[in-house]
NUSE-834522 format. One record per atom (N, C-alpha, C): x, y, z; residue in one letter; residue number from 1; atom name. Coordinates in steps of 0.1 Angstrom, whole numbers, plus 5000, padded with zeros to 4 digits. Layout:
REM residues N
<kolkol xx="X" yy="Y" zz="Z" type="a" seq="NUM" atom="CA"/>
...
END
This chain:
REM residues 110
<kolkol xx="7213" yy="6403" zz="8427" type="m" seq="1" atom="N"/>
<kolkol xx="7216" yy="6407" zz="8441" type="m" seq="1" atom="CA"/>
<kolkol xx="7211" yy="6397" zz="8451" type="m" seq="1" atom="C"/>
<kolkol xx="7219" yy="6392" zz="8460" type="t" seq="2" atom="N"/>
<kolkol xx="7215" yy="6383" zz="8470" type="t" seq="2" atom="CA"/>
<kolkol xx="7212" yy="6389" zz="8483" type="t" seq="2" atom="C"/>
<kolkol xx="7202" yy="6384" zz="8490" type="y" seq="3" atom="N"/>
<kolkol xx="7199" yy="6390" zz="8503" type="y" seq="3" atom="CA"/>
<kolkol xx="7199" yy="6379" zz="8513" type="y" seq="3" atom="C"/>
<kolkol xx="7202" yy="6383" zz="8525" type="n" seq="4" atom="N"/>
<kolkol xx="7202" yy="6374" zz="8537" type="n" seq="4" atom="CA"/>
<kolkol xx="7188" yy="6369" zz="8538" type="n" seq="4" atom="C"/>
<kolkol xx="7187" yy="6356" zz="8542" type="l" seq="5" atom="N"/>
<kolkol xx="7173" yy="6350" zz="8544" type="l" seq="5" atom="CA"/>
<kolkol xx="7165" yy="6358" zz="8554" type="l" seq="5" atom="C"/>
<kolkol xx="7172" yy="6365" zz="8564" type="s" seq="6" atom="N"/>
<kolkol xx="7164" yy="6373" zz="8574" type="s" seq="6" atom="CA"/>
<kolkol xx="7156" yy="6384" zz="8568" type="s" seq="6" atom="C"/>
<kolkol xx="7160" yy="6389" zz="8556" type="v" seq="7" atom="N"/>
<kolkol xx="7152" yy="6400" zz="8550" type="v" seq="7" atom="CA"/>
<kolkol xx="7138" yy="6394" zz="8546" type="v" seq="7" atom="C"/>
<kolkol xx="7138" yy="6382" zz="8540" type="l" seq="8" atom="N"/>
<kolkol xx="7126" yy="6376" zz="8536" type="l" seq="8" atom="CA"/>
<kolkol xx="7118" yy="6371" zz="8549" type="l" seq="8" atom="C"/>
<kolkol xx="7126" yy="6367" zz="8559" type="d" seq="9" atom="N"/>
<kolkol xx="7119" yy="6363" zz="8572" type="d" seq="9" atom="CA"/>
<kolkol xx="7112" yy="6375" zz="8578" type="d" seq="9" atom="C"/>
<kolkol xx="7117" yy="6387" zz="8576" type="g" seq="10" atom="N"/>
<kolkol xx="7111" yy="6399" zz="8581" type="g" seq="10" atom="CA"/>
<kolkol xx="7097" yy="6401" zz="8574" type="g" seq="10" atom="C"/>
<kolkol xx="7096" yy="6400" zz="8561" type="f" seq="11" atom="N"/>
<kolkol xx="7083" yy="6401" zz="8554" type="f" seq="11" atom="CA"/>
<kolkol xx="7074" yy="6390" zz="8559" type="f" seq="11" atom="C"/>
<kolkol xx="7079" yy="6378" zz="8561" type="a" seq="12" atom="N"/>
<kolkol xx="7070" yy="6367" zz="8565" type="a" seq="12" atom="CA"/>
<kolkol xx="7065" yy="6370" zz="8580" type="a" seq="12" atom="C"/>
<kolkol xx="7074" yy="6375" zz="8588" type="a" seq="13" atom="N"/>
<kolkol xx="7070" yy="6378" zz="8602" type="a" seq="13" atom="CA"/>
<kolkol xx="7059" yy="6388" zz="8603" type="a" seq="13" atom="C"/>
<kolkol xx="7060" yy="6398" zz="8594" type="l" seq="14" atom="N"/>
<kolkol xx="7049" yy="6408" zz="8594" type="l" seq="14" atom="CA"/>
<kolkol xx="7036" yy="6404" zz="8587" type="l" seq="14" atom="C"/>
<kolkol xx="7036" yy="6392" zz="8582" type="g" seq="15" atom="N"/>
<kolkol xx="7024" yy="6386" zz="8576" type="g" seq="15" atom="CA"/>
<kolkol xx="7013" yy="6383" zz="8586" type="g" seq="15" atom="C"/>
<kolkol xx="7017" yy="6381" zz="8598" type="d" seq="16" atom="N"/>
<kolkol xx="7007" yy="6378" zz="8609" type="d" seq="16" atom="CA"/>
<kolkol xx="7001" yy="6391" zz="8614" type="d" seq="16" atom="C"/>
<kolkol xx="6988" yy="6392" zz="8614" type="p" seq="17" atom="N"/>
<kolkol xx="6982" yy="6405" zz="8619" type="p" seq="17" atom="CA"/>
<kolkol xx="6985" yy="6409" zz="8633" type="p" seq="17" atom="C"/>
<kolkol xx="6986" yy="6399" zz="8642" type="t" seq="18" atom="N"/>
<kolkol xx="6989" yy="6402" zz="8656" type="t" seq="18" atom="CA"/>
<kolkol xx="7004" yy="6407" zz="8657" type="t" seq="18" atom="C"/>
<kolkol xx="7012" yy="6400" zz="8650" type="r" seq="19" atom="N"/>
<kolkol xx="7027" yy="6403" zz="8650" type="r" seq="19" atom="CA"/>
<kolkol xx="7029" yy="6417" zz="8644" type="r" seq="19" atom="C"/>
<kolkol xx="7021" yy="6420" zz="8634" type="r" seq="20" atom="N"/>
<kolkol xx="7022" yy="6433" zz="8627" type="r" seq="20" atom="CA"/>
<kolkol xx="7018" yy="6444" zz="8637" type="r" seq="20" atom="C"/>
<kolkol xx="7007" yy="6441" zz="8645" type="a" seq="21" atom="N"/>
<kolkol xx="7002" yy="6451" zz="8655" type="a" seq="21" atom="CA"/>
<kolkol xx="7013" yy="6453" zz="8665" type="a" seq="21" atom="C"/>
<kolkol xx="7020" yy="6443" zz="8670" type="i" seq="22" atom="N"/>
<kolkol xx="7030" yy="6444" zz="8680" type="i" seq="22" atom="CA"/>
<kolkol xx="7042" yy="6452" zz="8674" type="i" seq="22" atom="C"/>
<kolkol xx="7046" yy="6449" zz="8662" type="f" seq="23" atom="N"/>
<kolkol xx="7056" yy="6456" zz="8655" type="f" seq="23" atom="CA"/>
<kolkol xx="7053" yy="6471" zz="8654" type="f" seq="23" atom="C"/>
<kolkol xx="7041" yy="6474" zz="8651" type="e" seq="24" atom="N"/>
<kolkol xx="7037" yy="6488" zz="8649" type="e" seq="24" atom="CA"/>
<kolkol xx="7037" yy="6496" zz="8663" type="e" seq="24" atom="C"/>
<kolkol xx="7034" yy="6488" zz="8673" type="r" seq="25" atom="N"/>
<kolkol xx="7034" yy="6494" zz="8687" type="r" seq="25" atom="CA"/>
<kolkol xx="7049" yy="6497" zz="8691" type="r" seq="25" atom="C"/>
<kolkol xx="7058" yy="6488" zz="8688" type="v" seq="26" atom="N"/>
<kolkol xx="7072" yy="6489" zz="8691" type="v" seq="26" atom="CA"/>
<kolkol xx="7077" yy="6501" zz="8682" type="v" seq="26" atom="C"/>
<kolkol xx="7072" yy="6503" zz="8670" type="a" seq="27" atom="N"/>
<kolkol xx="7077" yy="6514" zz="8662" type="a" seq="27" atom="CA"/>
<kolkol xx="7073" yy="6527" zz="8668" type="a" seq="27" atom="C"/>
<kolkol xx="7062" yy="6528" zz="8675" type="v" seq="28" atom="N"/>
<kolkol xx="7058" yy="6541" zz="8681" type="v" seq="28" atom="CA"/>
<kolkol xx="7067" yy="6544" zz="8693" type="v" seq="28" atom="C"/>
<kolkol xx="7070" yy="6534" zz="8701" type="r" seq="29" atom="N"/>
<kolkol xx="7080" yy="6536" zz="8712" type="r" seq="29" atom="CA"/>
<kolkol xx="7084" yy="6523" zz="8718" type="r" seq="29" atom="C"/>
<kolkol xx="7097" yy="6522" zz="8723" type="p" seq="30" atom="N"/>
<kolkol xx="7102" yy="6510" zz="8729" type="p" seq="30" atom="CA"/>
<kolkol xx="7093" yy="6507" zz="8741" type="p" seq="30" atom="C"/>
<kolkol xx="7090" yy="6494" zz="8742" type="s" seq="31" atom="N"/>
<kolkol xx="7081" yy="6489" zz="8753" type="s" seq="31" atom="CA"/>
<kolkol xx="7084" yy="6476" zz="8758" type="s" seq="31" atom="C"/>
<kolkol xx="7079" yy="6473" zz="8770" type="a" seq="32" atom="N"/>
<kolkol xx="7080" yy="6459" zz="8776" type="a" seq="32" atom="CA"/>
<kolkol xx="7069" yy="6451" zz="8771" type="a" seq="32" atom="C"/>
<kolkol xx="7070" yy="6438" zz="8774" type="v" seq="33" atom="N"/>
<kolkol xx="7059" yy="6429" zz="8769" type="v" seq="33" atom="CA"/>
<kolkol xx="7046" yy="6432" zz="8775" type="v" seq="33" atom="C"/>
<kolkol xx="7045" yy="6436" zz="8788" type="g" seq="34" atom="N"/>
<kolkol xx="7032" yy="6439" zz="8794" type="g" seq="34" atom="CA"/>
<kolkol xx="7025" yy="6451" zz="8787" type="g" seq="34" atom="C"/>
<kolkol xx="7033" yy="6461" zz="8784" type="e" seq="35" atom="N"/>
<kolkol xx="7027" yy="6472" zz="8777" type="e" seq="35" atom="CA"/>
<kolkol xx="7022" yy="6469" zz="8763" type="e" seq="35" atom="C"/>
<kolkol xx="7030" yy="6461" zz="8756" type="l" seq="36" atom="N"/>
<kolkol xx="7026" yy="6457" zz="8743" type="l" seq="36" atom="CA"/>
<kolkol xx="7014" yy="6448" zz="8743" type="l" seq="36" atom="C"/>
<kolkol xx="7012" yy="6440" zz="8753" type="a" seq="37" atom="N"/>
<kolkol xx="7000" yy="6431" zz="8754" type="a" seq="37" atom="CA"/>
<kolkol xx="6987" yy="6438" zz="8757" type="a" seq="37" atom="C"/>
<kolkol xx="6988" yy="6450" zz="8763" type="l" seq="38" atom="N"/>
<kolkol xx="6976" yy="6457" zz="8766" type="l" seq="38" atom="CA"/>
<kolkol xx="6967" yy="6459" zz="8754" type="l" seq="38" atom="C"/>
<kolkol xx="6955" yy="6455" zz="8755" type="g" seq="39" atom="N"/>
<kolkol xx="6945" yy="6457" zz="8744" type="g" seq="39" atom="CA"/>
<kolkol xx="6946" yy="6447" zz="8732" type="g" seq="39" atom="C"/>
<kolkol xx="6955" yy="6438" zz="8733" type="l" seq="40" atom="N"/>
<kolkol xx="6956" yy="6428" zz="8723" type="l" seq="40" atom="CA"/>
<kolkol xx="6948" yy="6416" zz="8727" type="l" seq="40" atom="C"/>
<kolkol xx="6943" yy="6408" zz="8717" type="p" seq="41" atom="N"/>
<kolkol xx="6935" yy="6397" zz="8721" type="p" seq="41" atom="CA"/>
<kolkol xx="6943" yy="6384" zz="8723" type="p" seq="41" atom="C"/>
<kolkol xx="6955" yy="6386" zz="8728" type="v" seq="42" atom="N"/>
<kolkol xx="6964" yy="6374" zz="8731" type="v" seq="42" atom="CA"/>
<kolkol xx="6971" yy="6377" zz="8744" type="v" seq="42" atom="C"/>
<kolkol xx="6976" yy="6366" zz="8750" type="s" seq="43" atom="N"/>
<kolkol xx="6982" yy="6366" zz="8763" type="s" seq="43" atom="CA"/>
<kolkol xx="6996" yy="6372" zz="8762" type="s" seq="43" atom="C"/>
<kolkol xx="7002" yy="6375" zz="8774" type="r" seq="44" atom="N"/>
<kolkol xx="7015" yy="6380" zz="8775" type="r" seq="44" atom="CA"/>
<kolkol xx="7025" yy="6370" zz="8769" type="r" seq="44" atom="C"/>
<kolkol xx="7023" yy="6357" zz="8772" type="p" seq="45" atom="N"/>
<kolkol xx="7032" yy="6347" zz="8767" type="p" seq="45" atom="CA"/>
<kolkol xx="7032" yy="6346" zz="8751" type="p" seq="45" atom="C"/>
<kolkol xx="7020" yy="6348" zz="8746" type="a" seq="46" atom="N"/>
<kolkol xx="7018" yy="6349" zz="8731" type="a" seq="46" atom="CA"/>
<kolkol xx="7025" yy="6361" zz="8725" type="a" seq="46" atom="C"/>
<kolkol xx="7024" yy="6372" zz="8732" type="v" seq="47" atom="N"/>
<kolkol xx="7032" yy="6384" zz="8728" type="v" seq="47" atom="CA"/>
<kolkol xx="7047" yy="6381" zz="8728" type="v" seq="47" atom="C"/>
<kolkol xx="7051" yy="6375" zz="8738" type="s" seq="48" atom="N"/>
<kolkol xx="7066" yy="6371" zz="8739" type="s" seq="48" atom="CA"/>
<kolkol xx="7070" yy="6362" zz="8727" type="s" seq="48" atom="C"/>
<kolkol xx="7061" yy="6353" zz="8724" type="q" seq="49" atom="N"/>
<kolkol xx="7064" yy="6344" zz="8712" type="q" seq="49" atom="CA"/>
<kolkol xx="7065" yy="6352" zz="8699" type="q" seq="49" atom="C"/>
<kolkol xx="7055" yy="6361" zz="8698" type="h" seq="50" atom="N"/>
<kolkol xx="7056" yy="6370" zz="8686" type="h" seq="50" atom="CA"/>
<kolkol xx="7068" yy="6378" zz="8686" type="h" seq="50" atom="C"/>
<kolkol xx="7072" yy="6384" zz="8697" type="l" seq="51" atom="N"/>
<kolkol xx="7084" yy="6392" zz="8698" type="l" seq="51" atom="CA"/>
<kolkol xx="7097" yy="6383" zz="8694" type="l" seq="51" atom="C"/>
<kolkol xx="7097" yy="6371" zz="8698" type="r" seq="52" atom="N"/>
<kolkol xx="7108" yy="6362" zz="8695" type="r" seq="52" atom="CA"/>
<kolkol xx="7109" yy="6360" zz="8680" type="r" seq="52" atom="C"/>
<kolkol xx="7098" yy="6359" zz="8673" type="v" seq="53" atom="N"/>
<kolkol xx="7098" yy="6358" zz="8658" type="v" seq="53" atom="CA"/>
<kolkol xx="7103" yy="6371" zz="8652" type="v" seq="53" atom="C"/>
<kolkol xx="7098" yy="6382" zz="8657" type="l" seq="54" atom="N"/>
<kolkol xx="7103" yy="6395" zz="8652" type="l" seq="54" atom="CA"/>
<kolkol xx="7118" yy="6397" zz="8654" type="l" seq="54" atom="C"/>
<kolkol xx="7122" yy="6392" zz="8666" type="k" seq="55" atom="N"/>
<kolkol xx="7137" yy="6393" zz="8669" type="k" seq="55" atom="CA"/>
<kolkol xx="7145" yy="6384" zz="8660" type="k" seq="55" atom="C"/>
<kolkol xx="7140" yy="6372" zz="8658" type="q" seq="56" atom="N"/>
<kolkol xx="7148" yy="6363" zz="8649" type="q" seq="56" atom="CA"/>
<kolkol xx="7148" yy="6368" zz="8634" type="q" seq="56" atom="C"/>
<kolkol xx="7138" yy="6375" zz="8631" type="a" seq="57" atom="N"/>
<kolkol xx="7137" yy="6381" zz="8617" type="a" seq="57" atom="CA"/>
<kolkol xx="7145" yy="6394" zz="8616" type="a" seq="57" atom="C"/>
<kolkol xx="7151" yy="6398" zz="8627" type="g" seq="58" atom="N"/>
<kolkol xx="7159" yy="6410" zz="8627" type="g" seq="58" atom="CA"/>
<kolkol xx="7152" yy="6423" zz="8627" type="g" seq="58" atom="C"/>
<kolkol xx="7139" yy="6423" zz="8631" type="l" seq="59" atom="N"/>
<kolkol xx="7131" yy="6435" zz="8631" type="l" seq="59" atom="CA"/>
<kolkol xx="7130" yy="6442" zz="8644" type="l" seq="59" atom="C"/>
<kolkol xx="7132" yy="6435" zz="8655" type="v" seq="60" atom="N"/>
<kolkol xx="7133" yy="6442" zz="8668" type="v" seq="60" atom="CA"/>
<kolkol xx="7145" yy="6436" zz="8676" type="v" seq="60" atom="C"/>
<kolkol xx="7149" yy="6444" zz="8686" type="r" seq="61" atom="N"/>
<kolkol xx="7159" yy="6439" zz="8695" type="r" seq="61" atom="CA"/>
<kolkol xx="7155" yy="6442" zz="8709" type="r" seq="61" atom="C"/>
<kolkol xx="7161" yy="6436" zz="8719" type="e" seq="62" atom="N"/>
<kolkol xx="7157" yy="6437" zz="8732" type="e" seq="62" atom="CA"/>
<kolkol xx="7169" yy="6442" zz="8741" type="e" seq="62" atom="C"/>
<kolkol xx="7166" yy="6450" zz="8751" type="t" seq="63" atom="N"/>
<kolkol xx="7176" yy="6454" zz="8760" type="t" seq="63" atom="CA"/>
<kolkol xx="7171" yy="6452" zz="8774" type="t" seq="63" atom="C"/>
<kolkol xx="7179" yy="6446" zz="8783" type="p" seq="64" atom="N"/>
<kolkol xx="7174" yy="6444" zz="8797" type="p" seq="64" atom="CA"/>
<kolkol xx="7173" yy="6457" zz="8804" type="p" seq="64" atom="C"/>
<kolkol xx="7163" yy="6459" zz="8812" type="q" seq="65" atom="N"/>
<kolkol xx="7161" yy="6471" zz="8820" type="q" seq="65" atom="CA"/>
<kolkol xx="7156" yy="6466" zz="8834" type="q" seq="65" atom="C"/>
<kolkol xx="7165" yy="6463" zz="8843" type="g" seq="66" atom="N"/>
<kolkol xx="7160" yy="6457" zz="8856" type="g" seq="66" atom="CA"/>
<kolkol xx="7156" yy="6443" zz="8853" type="g" seq="66" atom="C"/>
<kolkol xx="7143" yy="6440" zz="8857" type="t" seq="67" atom="N"/>
<kolkol xx="7138" yy="6427" zz="8855" type="t" seq="67" atom="CA"/>
<kolkol xx="7130" yy="6425" zz="8842" type="t" seq="67" atom="C"/>
<kolkol xx="7129" yy="6437" zz="8835" type="r" seq="68" atom="N"/>
<kolkol xx="7121" yy="6437" zz="8823" type="r" seq="68" atom="CA"/>
<kolkol xx="7130" yy="6437" zz="8811" type="r" seq="68" atom="C"/>
<kolkol xx="7125" yy="6434" zz="8799" type="r" seq="69" atom="N"/>
<kolkol xx="7132" yy="6435" zz="8787" type="r" seq="69" atom="CA"/>
<kolkol xx="7124" yy="6445" zz="8778" type="r" seq="69" atom="C"/>
<kolkol xx="7131" yy="6455" zz="8773" type="i" seq="70" atom="N"/>
<kolkol xx="7125" yy="6465" zz="8765" type="i" seq="70" atom="CA"/>
<kolkol xx="7127" yy="6462" zz="8750" type="i" seq="70" atom="C"/>
<kolkol xx="7117" yy="6462" zz="8743" type="y" seq="71" atom="N"/>
<kolkol xx="7118" yy="6459" zz="8728" type="y" seq="71" atom="CA"/>
<kolkol xx="7117" yy="6472" zz="8720" type="y" seq="71" atom="C"/>
<kolkol xx="7126" yy="6473" zz="8710" type="r" seq="72" atom="N"/>
<kolkol xx="7126" yy="6484" zz="8701" type="r" seq="72" atom="CA"/>
<kolkol xx="7129" yy="6480" zz="8687" type="r" seq="72" atom="C"/>
<kolkol xx="7126" yy="6488" zz="8677" type="l" seq="73" atom="N"/>
<kolkol xx="7129" yy="6484" zz="8664" type="l" seq="73" atom="CA"/>
<kolkol xx="7144" yy="6483" zz="8662" type="l" seq="73" atom="C"/>
<kolkol xx="7148" yy="6473" zz="8653" type="d" seq="74" atom="N"/>
<kolkol xx="7162" yy="6472" zz="8649" type="d" seq="74" atom="CA"/>
<kolkol xx="7163" yy="6478" zz="8636" type="d" seq="74" atom="C"/>
<kolkol xx="7170" yy="6489" zz="8635" type="p" seq="75" atom="N"/>
<kolkol xx="7171" yy="6497" zz="8622" type="p" seq="75" atom="CA"/>
<kolkol xx="7178" yy="6489" zz="8611" type="p" seq="75" atom="C"/>
<kolkol xx="7187" yy="6479" zz="8615" type="r" seq="76" atom="N"/>
<kolkol xx="7194" yy="6471" zz="8605" type="r" seq="76" atom="CA"/>
<kolkol xx="7184" yy="6462" zz="8597" type="r" seq="76" atom="C"/>
<kolkol xx="7175" yy="6456" zz="8604" type="g" seq="77" atom="N"/>
<kolkol xx="7165" yy="6447" zz="8598" type="g" seq="77" atom="CA"/>
<kolkol xx="7156" yy="6455" zz="8589" type="g" seq="77" atom="C"/>
<kolkol xx="7151" yy="6467" zz="8593" type="i" seq="78" atom="N"/>
<kolkol xx="7143" yy="6475" zz="8585" type="i" seq="78" atom="CA"/>
<kolkol xx="7150" yy="6480" zz="8573" type="i" seq="78" atom="C"/>
<kolkol xx="7163" yy="6484" zz="8575" type="g" seq="79" atom="N"/>
<kolkol xx="7171" yy="6489" zz="8564" type="g" seq="79" atom="CA"/>
<kolkol xx="7173" yy="6479" zz="8553" type="g" seq="79" atom="C"/>
<kolkol xx="7175" yy="6466" zz="8558" type="a" seq="80" atom="N"/>
<kolkol xx="7177" yy="6455" zz="8548" type="a" seq="80" atom="CA"/>
<kolkol xx="7164" yy="6453" zz="8540" type="a" seq="80" atom="C"/>
<kolkol xx="7153" yy="6454" zz="8547" type="m" seq="81" atom="N"/>
<kolkol xx="7140" yy="6452" zz="8540" type="m" seq="81" atom="CA"/>
<kolkol xx="7138" yy="6463" zz="8530" type="m" seq="81" atom="C"/>
<kolkol xx="7142" yy="6475" zz="8534" type="r" seq="82" atom="N"/>
<kolkol xx="7140" yy="6487" zz="8525" type="r" seq="82" atom="CA"/>
<kolkol xx="7149" yy="6485" zz="8513" type="r" seq="82" atom="C"/>
<kolkol xx="7162" yy="6481" zz="8515" type="d" seq="83" atom="N"/>
<kolkol xx="7171" yy="6479" zz="8503" type="d" seq="83" atom="CA"/>
<kolkol xx="7165" yy="6469" zz="8494" type="d" seq="83" atom="C"/>
<kolkol xx="7159" yy="6458" zz="8499" type="w" seq="84" atom="N"/>
<kolkol xx="7154" yy="6447" zz="8491" type="w" seq="84" atom="CA"/>
<kolkol xx="7142" yy="6453" zz="8483" type="w" seq="84" atom="C"/>
<kolkol xx="7133" yy="6461" zz="8489" type="l" seq="85" atom="N"/>
<kolkol xx="7122" yy="6467" zz="8482" type="l" seq="85" atom="CA"/>
<kolkol xx="7127" yy="6476" zz="8471" type="l" seq="85" atom="C"/>
<kolkol xx="7137" yy="6485" zz="8474" type="e" seq="86" atom="N"/>
<kolkol xx="7142" yy="6494" zz="8465" type="e" seq="86" atom="CA"/>
<kolkol xx="7148" yy="6487" zz="8453" type="e" seq="86" atom="C"/>
<kolkol xx="7155" yy="6476" zz="8455" type="a" seq="87" atom="N"/>
<kolkol xx="7161" yy="6469" zz="8443" type="a" seq="87" atom="CA"/>
<kolkol xx="7150" yy="6464" zz="8434" type="a" seq="87" atom="C"/>
<kolkol xx="7139" yy="6458" zz="8440" type="h" seq="88" atom="N"/>
<kolkol xx="7128" yy="6453" zz="8432" type="h" seq="88" atom="CA"/>
<kolkol xx="7120" yy="6465" zz="8426" type="h" seq="88" atom="C"/>
<kolkol xx="7119" yy="6476" zz="8433" type="w" seq="89" atom="N"/>
<kolkol xx="7112" yy="6487" zz="8428" type="w" seq="89" atom="CA"/>
<kolkol xx="7118" yy="6492" zz="8415" type="w" seq="89" atom="C"/>
<kolkol xx="7131" yy="6493" zz="8415" type="t" seq="90" atom="N"/>
<kolkol xx="7139" yy="6498" zz="8403" type="t" seq="90" atom="CA"/>
<kolkol xx="7136" yy="6488" zz="8392" type="t" seq="90" atom="C"/>
<kolkol xx="7137" yy="6475" zz="8394" type="t" seq="91" atom="N"/>
<kolkol xx="7134" yy="6465" zz="8384" type="t" seq="91" atom="CA"/>
<kolkol xx="7120" yy="6467" zz="8378" type="t" seq="91" atom="C"/>
<kolkol xx="7110" yy="6469" zz="8387" type="a" seq="92" atom="N"/>
<kolkol xx="7096" yy="6471" zz="8383" type="a" seq="92" atom="CA"/>
<kolkol xx="7095" yy="6483" zz="8375" type="a" seq="92" atom="C"/>
<kolkol xx="7101" yy="6494" zz="8378" type="l" seq="93" atom="N"/>
<kolkol xx="7100" yy="6507" zz="8371" type="l" seq="93" atom="CA"/>
<kolkol xx="7106" yy="6505" zz="8357" type="l" seq="93" atom="C"/>
<kolkol xx="7118" yy="6498" zz="8356" type="d" seq="94" atom="N"/>
<kolkol xx="7124" yy="6495" zz="8343" type="d" seq="94" atom="CA"/>
<kolkol xx="7115" yy="6487" zz="8334" type="d" seq="94" atom="C"/>
<kolkol xx="7109" yy="6477" zz="8340" type="a" seq="95" atom="N"/>
<kolkol xx="7099" yy="6469" zz="8332" type="a" seq="95" atom="CA"/>
<kolkol xx="7087" yy="6477" zz="8327" type="a" seq="95" atom="C"/>
<kolkol xx="7082" yy="6486" zz="8336" type="f" seq="96" atom="N"/>
<kolkol xx="7071" yy="6494" zz="8332" type="f" seq="96" atom="CA"/>
<kolkol xx="7075" yy="6504" zz="8321" type="f" seq="96" atom="C"/>
<kolkol xx="7087" yy="6509" zz="8321" type="k" seq="97" atom="N"/>
<kolkol xx="7092" yy="6518" zz="8311" type="k" seq="97" atom="CA"/>
<kolkol xx="7093" yy="6511" zz="8298" type="k" seq="97" atom="C"/>
<kolkol xx="7099" yy="6498" zz="8298" type="d" seq="98" atom="N"/>
<kolkol xx="7100" yy="6490" zz="8286" type="d" seq="98" atom="CA"/>
<kolkol xx="7086" yy="6488" zz="8280" type="d" seq="98" atom="C"/>
<kolkol xx="7076" yy="6484" zz="8289" type="f" seq="99" atom="N"/>
<kolkol xx="7063" yy="6482" zz="8284" type="f" seq="99" atom="CA"/>
<kolkol xx="7056" yy="6494" zz="8278" type="f" seq="99" atom="C"/>
<kolkol xx="7058" yy="6506" zz="8285" type="a" seq="100" atom="N"/>
<kolkol xx="7052" yy="6518" zz="8280" type="a" seq="100" atom="CA"/>
<kolkol xx="7059" yy="6522" zz="8266" type="a" seq="100" atom="C"/>
<kolkol xx="7072" yy="6520" zz="8265" type="d" seq="101" atom="N"/>
<kolkol xx="7079" yy="6523" zz="8252" type="d" seq="101" atom="CA"/>
<kolkol xx="7074" yy="6514" zz="8241" type="d" seq="101" atom="C"/>
<kolkol xx="7072" yy="6501" zz="8244" type="a" seq="102" atom="N"/>
<kolkol xx="7067" yy="6492" zz="8234" type="a" seq="102" atom="CA"/>
<kolkol xx="7052" yy="6496" zz="8230" type="a" seq="102" atom="C"/>
<kolkol xx="7044" yy="6500" zz="8239" type="q" seq="103" atom="N"/>
<kolkol xx="7030" yy="6504" zz="8236" type="q" seq="103" atom="CA"/>
<kolkol xx="7031" yy="6517" zz="8227" type="q" seq="103" atom="C"/>
<kolkol xx="7040" yy="6526" zz="8230" type="a" seq="104" atom="N"/>
<kolkol xx="7041" yy="6538" zz="8222" type="a" seq="104" atom="CA"/>
<kolkol xx="7045" yy="6535" zz="8208" type="a" seq="104" atom="C"/>
<kolkol xx="7055" yy="6525" zz="8207" type="d" seq="105" atom="N"/>
<kolkol xx="7060" yy="6521" zz="8194" type="d" seq="105" atom="CA"/>
<kolkol xx="7048" yy="6515" zz="8186" type="d" seq="105" atom="C"/>
<kolkol xx="7040" yy="6507" zz="8192" type="e" seq="106" atom="N"/>
<kolkol xx="7029" yy="6500" zz="8185" type="e" seq="106" atom="CA"/>
<kolkol xx="7019" yy="6511" zz="8180" type="e" seq="106" atom="C"/>
<kolkol xx="7016" yy="6521" zz="8189" type="e" seq="107" atom="N"/>
<kolkol xx="7006" yy="6531" zz="8185" type="e" seq="107" atom="CA"/>
<kolkol xx="7012" yy="6539" zz="8173" type="e" seq="107" atom="C"/>
<kolkol xx="7025" yy="6542" zz="8174" type="t" seq="108" atom="N"/>
<kolkol xx="7031" yy="6550" zz="8163" type="t" seq="108" atom="CA"/>
<kolkol xx="7031" yy="6542" zz="8150" type="t" seq="108" atom="C"/>
<kolkol xx="7033" yy="6529" zz="8150" type="a" seq="109" atom="N"/>
<kolkol xx="7033" yy="6521" zz="8138" type="a" seq="109" atom="CA"/>
<kolkol xx="7019" yy="6519" zz="8133" type="a" seq="109" atom="C"/>
<kolkol xx="7009" yy="6520" zz="8141" type="a" seq="110" atom="N"/>
<kolkol xx="6995" yy="6518" zz="8136" type="a" seq="110" atom="CA"/>
<kolkol xx="6989" yy="6529" zz="8129" type="a" seq="110" atom="C"/>
END
C-alpha cells in the first residue's frame, strides 16, 4: 500500500514538542495565532511558522475571519495518518500471531 508523502510529513511535523502542543491546542478548539501563542515559550511569528509546517503536512487548515486566520484540524490529514497506522497495525498483529503460533508449536514439540 502506498501513501502520500504528506502522511509521513504529518508524523514528522508532530515530532517537535512545540508543534505538537500547538496541534493539541487546535484539536481542542479552532484558534487564531495569538490565542495559540498564549503560554507557549515561543513568539507569535514562531507559532505562525509551526502552523505553516502543520498546514503543509495536511494536519491543520486555516480560514480567514476578518483580519485574523483561524486554524482548525484538517480531518483529511488525520484520517490519512490513521489509515496508515491501521495498515501497519494489522501487519504487526499478523506478525505477532505468527510468532505466537510458532512458539506454541515449539512448546508442543518439546
